[in-house]
C-alpha positions in Angstrom: -56.2 -28.6 14.7 -54.0 -27.2 17.3 -50.9 -29.2 16.3 -51.4 -28.0 12.7 -51.6 -24.6 13.7 -48.4 -24.8 16.0 -46.5 -26.3 12.9 -47.7 -23.5 10.7 -46.6 -21.0 13.3 -43.1 -22.7 13.5 -42.7 -22.9 9.8 -44.0 -19.3 9.1 -41.7 -18.0 11.9 -38.7 -19.7 10.4 -39.5 -18.5 7.0 -39.9 -15.1 8.1 -36.5 -15.2 9.8 -34.9 -16.6 6.7 -36.4 -13.7 4.7 -35.3 -11.1 7.0 -31.8 -12.3 7.3 -31.4 -12.9 3.4 -32.9 -9.4 2.8 -30.2 -7.7 5.1 -27.5 -9.8 3.6 -28.4 -8.9 0.0 -28.7 -5.2 0.9 -25.1 -5.6 2.5 -23.6 -7.2 -0.7 -25.3 -4.5 -2.9 -23.5 -1.9 -0.5 -20.2 -3.7 -1.0 -20.6 -3.7 -4.7 -21.1 -0.1 -4.7 -18.7 0.8 -2.2 -16.3 2.9 -4.5 -19.2 5.2 -5.2 -20.4 5.2 -1.7 -16.7 6.2 -0.7 -16.6 8.9 -3.2 -20.0 10.5 -2.4 -19.2 10.3 1.3 -16.1 12.1 0.9 -17.7 14.8 -1.2 -20.5 15.2 1.4 -18.3 15.0 4.3 -15.6 17.1 3.0 -13.4 17.2 6.2 -10.4 14.8 5.8 -10.8 13.6 9.2 -14.3 12.5 8.9 -13.6 11.0 5.5 -11.0 8.8 7.2 -13.6 7.6 9.8 -16.2 7.0 7.2 -13.8 5.0 5.4 -12.7 2.8 8.2 -16.1 2.0 9.1 -17.0 0.9 5.7 -13.8 -1.3 5.7 -14.9 -2.9 8.9 -18.5 -3.6 7.5 -16.8 -5.4 4.5 -14.8 -7.2 6.7 -17.7 -8.4 8.5 -19.3 -9.7 5.4 -16.1 -11.4 4.2 -15.8 -13.1 7.7 -19.7 -14.3 7.4 -18.9 -15.7 4.1 -15.8 -17.5 5.5 -17.9 -19.0 8.3 -20.7 -20.2 5.9 -18.0 -21.8 3.4 -16.6 -23.6 6.6 -19.7 -25.0 7.6 -20.8 -26.2 4.2 -17.2 -27.8 3.4 -17.4 -29.5 6.8 -20.7 -30.7 6.5 -20.1 -32.0 2.8 -17.1 -34.2 4.0 -19.4 -35.6 6.8 -22.1 -36.3 4.3 -19.6 -37.8 1.8 -18.2 -40.2 4.6 -21.7 -41.3 5.6 -22.8 -42.0 1.9 -25.7 -39.7 2.2 -27.8 -38.6 -1.0 -26.9 -35.6 -2.8 -24.2 -34.4 -0.6 -23.0 -31.3 -2.5 -26.6 -29.9 -2.4 -27.3 -30.6 1.2 -23.8 -28.9 2.1 -24.7 -25.9 -0.1 -28.1 -25.9 1.9 -26.1 -25.8 5.1 -23.8 -23.1 4.1 -26.7 -20.8 2.9 -28.7 -21.4 6.0 -25.7 -21.1 8.3 -25.8 -17.3 7.4 -29.2 -16.8 9.1 -28.4 -16.1 12.9 -30.1 -18.0 15.7 -32.2 -20.4 13.4 -30.3 -20.8 10.3 -27.9 -23.7 11.6 -30.8 -25.5 13.3 -32.9 -25.5 10.1 -29.9 -26.7 8.0 -29.3 -29.5 10.6 -33.0 -30.4 10.5 -32.9 -30.7 6.7 -29.7 -32.8 6.8 -31.3 -35.3 9.4 -34.3 -35.8 7.3 -32.3 -36.6 4.2 -30.1 -38.8 6.7 -33.2 -40.9 7.8 -33.5 -42.1 4.1 -30.0 -43.8 4.7 -30.9 -45.1 8.3 -31.6 -44.3 11.8 -27.9 -44.6 12.8 -26.9 -42.2 10.2 -29.4 -39.6 11.2 -28.1 -40.1 14.9 -24.5 -39.5 13.7 -25.7 -36.4 11.8 -27.3 -34.9 14.8 -24.3 -35.5 16.9 -22.1 -33.8 14.2 -24.2 -30.9 14.1 -24.5 -30.4 17.9 -20.6 -30.5 18.2 -19.9 -28.4 15.2 -22.3 -25.7 16.1 -20.9 -25.4 19.7 -17.4 -25.1 17.9 -18.6 -22.4 15.5 -20.5 -20.5 18.2 -17.8 -20.3 20.7 -14.5 -20.7 18.7 -14.6 -20.1 15.1 -17.1 -17.2 14.9 -16.0 -15.0 17.8 -12.4 -15.4 16.3 -13.1 -14.7 12.7 -15.3 -11.7 13.5 -12.8 -10.5 15.9 -10.2 -10.4 13.3 -12.6 -9.1 10.4 -14.0 -6.2 12.3 -11.2 -5.3 14.7 -13.1 -6.5 17.8 -12.3 -8.7 20.7 -14.1 -12.2 20.8 -16.0 -11.1 24.0 -17.2 -7.9 22.3 -18.4 -9.8 19.6 -20.3 -12.3 21.6 -21.7 -9.2 23.8 -22.7 -7.4 20.6 -24.6 -10.2 19.2 -26.2 -11.2 22.4 -27.3 -7.6 23.0 -28.5 -7.0 19.3 -30.4 -10.2 19.6 -32.2 -9.3 22.9 -33.1 -5.8 21.8 -33.8 -6.3 18.2 -34.6 -9.9 17.6 -33.3 -11.6 14.5 -32.5 -8.2 12.8 -30.8 -6.9 15.7 -28.7 -10.1 15.6 -27.9 -9.7 12.0 -26.8 -6.0 12.2 -25.3 -6.2 15.5 -21.7 -6.6 14.5 -21.5 -4.1 11.7 -23.2 -1.5 14.0 -20.7 -2.2 16.9 -17.8 -2.1 14.5 -18.8 1.4 13.1 -19.8 2.8 16.7 -16.2 1.6 17.8 -14.6 3.6 14.8 -16.5 6.6 15.8 -15.7 6.4 19.5 -12.0 6.1 18.8 -12.3 9.2 16.5 -14.2 11.3 19.1 -11.8 10.3 22.1 -8.5 9.5 20.1 -6.6 12.2 22.1 -7.7 10.5 25.5 -7.4 7.1 24.3 -3.9 7.6 23.1 -2.7 9.3 26.5 -4.3 6.4 28.5 -2.8 3.6 26.4 0.6 5.5 25.8 0.5 4.9 22.2 0.0 6.9 18.9 -3.4 7.7 17.5 -4.3 5.3 14.6 -3.2 6.7 11.2 -6.9 6.3 9.8 -8.3 8.4 12.6 -5.3 10.9 13.4 -5.9 14.5 12.4 -3.9 15.7 9.4 -0.7 17.6 10.0 -0.9 21.1 9.3 1.0 21.9 5.9 4.0 24.3 6.3 3.4 27.9 4.9 5.6 28.8 2.1 7.8 31.8 2.7 7.5 34.6 0.2 11.0 35.6 -1.2 11.6 39.1 -0.6 12.3 40.7 -4.2 15.3 42.9 -3.9 15.0 46.4 -5.4 16.5 47.0 -8.7 19.8 49.2 -8.6 18.9 52.7 -10.1 20.6 53.4 -13.3 
């Protein structure tokens, strides 16, 4: 009974993690689909041209995060699919799709995908299952420390170290949900920080203020022409 309870606890925890992650992803996708309306509504609400620029830049980085995550999932699915085909495993395309979808779940998704693939590999043979386990161990190390930091650094304009620390801090403070939203929040806060301290950062780094965060230049006032008095008849 204790073993059954432990298994149920693990399954329920994994199911809850997958549900939470996919809920956040679905909300993010819907937000991206409604991005033009959000920008228009935000522009009307904020009014100020500088704030609108900051809002648009933050949304652009959040969109970059979603695109980067989709790219990482696709990379995991394609790479796994090639390995499954080479090992002559059953339903390689379906297994690759499962791995790609589960790879979007931080912390536990990749492990669940590896377990599913390993169980499928056992139907072929123990040696095939061992090869699959070794592949996932190597690939996950490569993805966690090489692929994901570089992709997200480019997508959300953060350094690889900032990406790693943001995910680590978000997972420590907020668990699974914190790990999921860590990068979009970090990217948005970076934009706000650059806007608030734009003048100080420009002086320290000796560069111009980014165009998206720069204050608008004042428009030159038109001088009124003096109308000469008409000559008297």
